[in-house]
C-alpha angles and dihedrals in degrees: 000000000000141000131222120233090251084079097245110123111235133195127189121232090242090054091049089049094051092049089054092050094052092063131195097354087068099034092117091052089047094052091051094048092052091059107129090228091071122090115233112220112205119229116216094192127099122228095348117153109250094237090053087052094052093046091051093046096050091044090057098038117031095189096100137093107214112221114199144128092203108118097205091050090047089055096048091045092052089061089062110087114238101008112122122208126222123197143152121255126166091357090302132107114241126189117201113219116216117240117253090248089062101055102277110152114256112240 
């Protein structure tokens, strides 16, 4: 799940499909993802792992903040210059800013 800088949360079709496959353990995440205020981003690929789809999308279009608690996905996203990561820790939202060396805009 990720959101565009416009402030509208977005979710790709493959992430939605993965949440549906994961079942009851992720029912809260699925309910949030099905919120009609979220924009659905269609995926044209076949059989691609959702993480690969997200990494490919943010590599091509660096206008997203990726929201995830998945450690492996966070590690992969950190390698992409200029893509912030949002996650929940201790019941708070956190956004990792990218270091200047990795493409973060200078203020």
